[in-house]
N, C-alpha and C positions, 0 to 999 in steps of 0.2 A: 204620742209623739212629744218629745221634750220641748220645753220653751226655748232652749238654746238652739235646737235645730230650726224651730220656727223663725227665730230671729235672723238666722242666716240664709233663709230661703232666697232672698233677693240677690245673694251673692252667687247663686247658681245660674249657669247658662242654660240654654234650651236642652242640650244633650244631657247635662248633669241632672237637671230637674226631671227630665223624662225617665232617667235611670232610677231616681228616688221614687217616682210614682210607680214604676213597674215593679220595684222591689217592695212596695208597701211601706216605705219609710215615711211617706206623707201622702195624704189624699189630695185629690184635685180641689175639693171644697176648702181644705185647709190652705192650700197654696193660693187659691182665689181670694179667700178672706184676707190673707196676708198682703197681697198686692193691692187689693182695694183699699186697705187701711193706709198703705204707703201713698197711694194716689191722693187720698184725702189729706194726708199730712203735708203734701207738697203741691197743693193746688196753686200756690202763688207762682209756680214755674210756668203755668199757662199751657201745659202740654195737652191736656184733655179738654174736649168740648162737651162730651156726654159720657156718663156712666149710668148703669142701672144694676145695682147689686142683685136684685131679684132675678133678672135675666141671666146674669153671669153665674150666680150660684145654681140656678136650674140647669144650666149647661154643665157645670162642674159635677153636679149629681149624676147627670147622664153619662159623663165620662167615667166617673167612679163605678157606675153600674157595669160599664163595658170592661173596666179593669178587673172588677170582681168576677166577671164571667170568664176571665182568662185571656181576653184580647190583649195583644202586645204589639202595638204599632208605634212608630218612632216618636210621634208627637201627642199621643193620647193623653188628655188631661192637662197639658201645658197651657198656661194663659198667654194671650197676646192681645194686641189692640190694633185697630185698623185706621189708617189715614182716612180722614173724613171726605174723601172723594170716591170711596167705594160704597155703593148703596147697600143698606142693611134693613131688614124687616123689623128687627128688634130694637134698633137705635135710630135716632134722627140722622139725616144726612144733609149737611149744609154746604159742603165744599168751601167752608170758611167764608161764606157770603150771606149777606142779609137777604139776597134774592131767594135763597132756599131755607131761610130760618124756619125751623120746626118741620121741615119736610120729612115725611115718612114714606119710604119706598115699599111697594107691595111685594118686592122680591129681593133676594140677595145677589150681589155680584158673584160671578163665577169664582173669583179668587177667595171670596168670603166663604162660599159654600164648600169649596174644596178643602179649606183649612178647618172648617167648623165641625160641630158635633152632630149636624143633621146626617141623615142616611148617606153613606158614601164619602163622608168627610173624614179628614185626618183626626178629628176629635179634639181640636184645640178650643179653649174657652175664651170667648171674647170679653175683655174687660171694659171696652168702650171705644169711643171714636176720638181720634187725635187731631189736634189743631193743625192748620196748614194755611199757606197763603191762599187768598181768594182764587178759586178755580185753578189752583196750583200755579199761580202767576207770581213768582217772586223768588228771591235768593236769600231772604233774611227772616221770613216768617213774621214780618211786620205788616204785611198786607191783609192779614186776617181781619174780617169785619168785627170780630168779637173781642179779641185781646191778643197782644203779642206773645210769642214764646220766648223764654229766657234760656240762655245757655247755662247748664248746671255747673260748668267749670268756672264761670264768672257770670253771675246773673245780670250784670250790666251790659252784657254782650249778646249778640244774636246767635242762634243755633244753626243758622243757614236755612235755606228753603228750597223748594216749597214744603218738603217733608220735615220741617223743623220740629213739629210736635212728636213725630216718630223718633227722630234722633235724640231729642232731649229726654223723652220717656225712657228709652233704652239706656242712655248714658247715666241717668239718675237712678237706675235700678228700680223704676216704677213698673216695669214690665220686662220679661226676658227677651221679647222680640216684638217686632211690629212690621206691618206692611207699609210700603211707600210707593210713590210713582215717580218716574224719571222722564221728563220731557226734554230737558236740555242739561240735566245734571242734578235733578232734584232728589235723587237718592244719594249720589256720591258726594255732593258738596256738603250737605248737612252731616253726613256720616263723618266726613273729614273734620269739620269744625267741632263736632261733638265727641270725637274720639271713639267711634264705633265702626263696625264693618257693615258694608251695604253693597249689594250687587244689582245692576241693571242688566237683565238678560238680553239676548238678541231680540230685536223687535219681532213680535209675534209669538214668542215663547210662552207668554202668559196671556190669557184671554183678557180683552178689554171690555167684555160684556159686563155692564153694571158699573163701569168706571165713568164718573162724570167727565166728559171729554173737554180737553183744552185744545190740543193740536193732534188730530187723529193719526197722522202719519209719523208721530214722534212719541206719543204717550206709551209708556210701558211700565207694568207693575214689577215690583221686586221686593225681596226681604231685607230687613235691617235688624241686625242682632250684634252680639259682642264678637263673634268669631266666624271664620269661614265655615267651620263645621256646622254651626247653628244655622247660618244662611243656607248651606247646602241641604240641610234637613227640611227647611221651609220651602225652598225652591223645588225640591222633589215633589212636594205636595201641590204647589201652586201651578207648576208648568204643565203643558200638555195641550193637545188640540181641543178646540171648542168650535168646530167648523159650522155647526148648526146655528150658532148665536153670534159668532164674530168672524166676519169674512177675512180679516187680516190675521187670523190665528194660523200658525204654522201646522201643517199636517205631519207632525213628527211625534213619535211615541213618547210617553212620559219617561223620564230618566231618573235613576237613583244616583243623585250627585254625591251622596254622603258615603257610599259603600267603600270607596277607596280611601277616603279621608279617615274613616273609622279604622280601617286596616292599618294605615300608616301610624295612627295614634297608638296602636297596640304593638308597634315595633316592627311592622312590616314595611315594605317600600312601595312607592307609587311606580307606575309604568315609566315615569320619566327618568329613573335612574337610581343608583344606590343611595345617594344622599337626597333623593327626591327631585333635585333640579339639575342633575348632570346632563349636559348637552342642551340645556334650555338656553335659547338665545333671546335676550331681553333687549328690545330696541329703545333707544333714547332719542326722541325727536329733538332736533336742535331748537325748534321753536318753543319747546316746553321749558328750556333751561336758560332763557335769556334774561335781560335786564328787567322784564316785566314781573318777574317772580321775586318776592322778598327774600333777602339773604338767609333769614332764619328758617324759612320753609325749604329753601334749596339745601341748606345744611342737613336738615332732618331727612330729606329725600335721598341725598347722596349717601348718608350713613346707612339708610335702609338698603340701598342698592349694593353697598359694600357687603352687607350681610348676605344678600342673594349670591354674590360672588363666592363667599365662603361656603355656601350650600351647593356650589357646583355650576351655577349659571354663568353665562358669558354675556357681557354687555357690549352692544354694538350701536354705533350712531346711525340714525335714520333721518329721513327728511319728510316733513309734512308741510310743504310750502304754502298751502292755502289755509293754514290754521287761522291766521288773522282775519280771513274773510268769513269765518264761521259765525262771528257775531252779527254782521249785517245780514248774512243769508238767513240765519235763524230768526232774527227780528223782522224779517219780511214774511217768511213762511209760517212761523208759529202764530203771529197775530192774524194772518189771513185765515188760517184754519179756525182760530178762536172766534173771529168775526162771524164765520158761518155757524160754528157749533153753538155759540151763545145767543144766536138770533131766536132760538126756541124759547128763551125766557122773556116772554112778552106780557105776562100778567093775565093771560087768558086761561090756560089749562092748569098750570100749577106754578108755584113760586109766588114771590111778592107781587101784590097788586096795590096800587095807590088807593088811598081811601076816598079821595075826591078828584073828580075829573069831569070834563064837559062832553067829550066824545071819545071815539075809539082811538084816534091819533093822540089825543091828550092823555089817555090812559097808558098807551105805550110809552110815551115820553116820560111821564111822571113815575111810572112803575120802574122803568129802567134807570132813571136818574136816582131814584131812592134806593134801588136794590143793588146796583153795581158800585163798587168802590173806585177810587181814582185810578189804580193800576189796571183793573179790568177795563174801565172806560177808555184809558189810553190805548190799550192793545186792540180793543174793538175798533177804535177810530183809525188806528194805523192799518189794521187789516182791511177795513172797508176801503180805505184810500188806495192801497196797493192792488186791490181787486177791481177797482173802478175803471170804467171805459177810458182809454187813453193812457193808463198807467200799468195795466196788467202786463203787457209785454215788456215794459221798461223795468219793472221791479219784480213781480212775482215769477214770470217766466224765466227771467235771467237768473233769479235766485235758485230756481229749480235746476237750471243747467250747471251752476256752480256747485250745487249740492252733489250732483253726479260726479263732478271732478274731484270733490273732497273725498268721496267714497273710493274713487280710483287711486288717489294718493295713498290711502290706507292699504289697498291691495298691493301696490308697489312696495310699500314698506314691509309687508308680511312676506315678501320673497326673501327678505334679509333677516327676518327675526320671527320668533314664535309668539311673543307677547310684547306689547308696547307699554312702557312705564314712564311715569313722571308725576309731577304734583297734581293734586285735585283742584286746589284753590291757590291763587297767587299770594294770599295772605292768611294768617290765622283769623279767627272770628273778630269782627269789628264791633264797635260800640253800638248799642241800640240808638237809632235815630241818626247815626253818622252819615248815612247815604240816602236818607229819606227824601231829601230835597233835590237829589241828583240821580234820576233813574238810570242814566247812562253809566254812572260809576258802579251801580249795582249790577247792570248787565255785564260789565267787564269782568266781574268776579267769576263768570262762567266760561272764560276764554279756553280753559283746558278740557272742559267736558262737552262743549257744544258739538265739536266736529265729529266725535264718535256717535253722538245721538243722531246727527244728520245722516250718518252712514248706516245707522241701525245696528251698530256693533255692540257686543256685550262689554261692560266695563264695571269695575268695582273700586271701592275705596277701602284701604286697609290701614289701621292705625300704625304710624311709623315713627312716633316720637313726639317731641314738643318743641314749640318755637317761642316767640316773644311772649312775655307775661305768663309763661307756663301753660300755654294753650295748645291743644292737640293739633297735629299735622297728619294728614292722610296721604298715603301713597296710592296713586291711581294705576291700575292694571287694566289694559284694554286687550281683548282677544279678537281673533277673527270670528266670523259667523259660526254660531253653534258650538263655540269652544268654552262654554261656561264651566264644564268639568275641569278643563285645564287651568282656567283662571282660579277656580276654587282650590284646586290641588296645589297650585303655586302659592297662593296666599296661606293655605294651611301649613305648608312646610315652613314658611317664614314665621308663622305664629307658634309652631312647635319650638322654634329656636329663639324666640323673643317673647316678651311679656307686655308689649305696649297695649295689646287688646284687653289685658286684664286690669289695667289701670282705670280708676274711676275717681270722680270728684270727691274730695275729702268729706264734704258735708252730706254726702249721700251714701 
């Protein structure tokens, strides 16, 4: 293989790199070495928490052996990295917290095993573990116990969170794709701020087995990559029932989300119409286009929507009246579930244990005080409060009732449209530290993503242009339950007509 080809490997997306591997133009070992070198060169970005070249190259050799034997599966030999809330046998899993520093899991998460090179996996090579907000709690990736992540478009700014390491790594071309998790927008918001594509599937589409839990009724895994096609390839391998290990897993067969996208790329058409989007009704919630959204973001989103009209779609106004209640509802329900889930970290069985203590209660107090950061502590305390006697009915139970009403609002809207669209984030990426002293300001950054998470709906972020300071803006697409294929197909048609998803930071 020529040096020129090797130099350009990081410019290839998942589908393109897979084609090179299948054609023998490059080996998985060569691709893995290339990306590991780039990770080392850009360590200051803070995207990675752990790498192990020996492990990665062993997986690459296994993938090359399968390729040499004639196996041709869509992801075989392609490198990726995992958000550090997915447990892995071969890499430490910290969830961005000192509480789990140096923890090694005895098993792989289902998402990891389905994508990996072990028996039955898609054959992707793991390059390492990606930085994230502690226990996936944050919107800026400043809450990691180890180091913040920087946005490659402007390293003085945040990449979004909690999957900020995943978004920054893909945007900086350190890895072709990554896994993320979305509890209240943690795939879509960093994808928007970093200028990449990311999708949160319907709750239950991807197994939560082996995912370090934050809020169990909200957490959902999803892929983050450059394009809708690349996300479709990953989601096809990630999704599917896992009933024996995850009681919230949907009993729905695995789906090939990429097959229609590949056909349309070859010049054919999707089932939605001659131009891909004919007869598609895109709903625009009034609440997503108000004064709370920055003018530069609205301008980019409006321009993207105009492109959808050129492709044959029809724009219709819809109403999601309870949108503004999604923030207080989410910040009652999610902390309540976090309070329960994080109670297992007590310094007894695994995780951080204080070095000096006088008795069991003192060990609990010191271990948790030393192990949990400020934001995790804040959410645990809020969650414990709203679940306590005398407050459960007033806060938690009422929040659950409003959650149901929010879901019903979406179903009413879907009688008027097929897909809902709007901004992902009300602003472009902000400066590191800008909102550190004001947690509520950080919470408000999730205003457009929380409601669909509370409803369990699929949603994605698609690069749609640039706003202030030349920073990326993402367009959010929200679908009805189990409509991931429609979302991905719609995004793919937009990406065939535009090149926003191909743009990348000049320094990378």
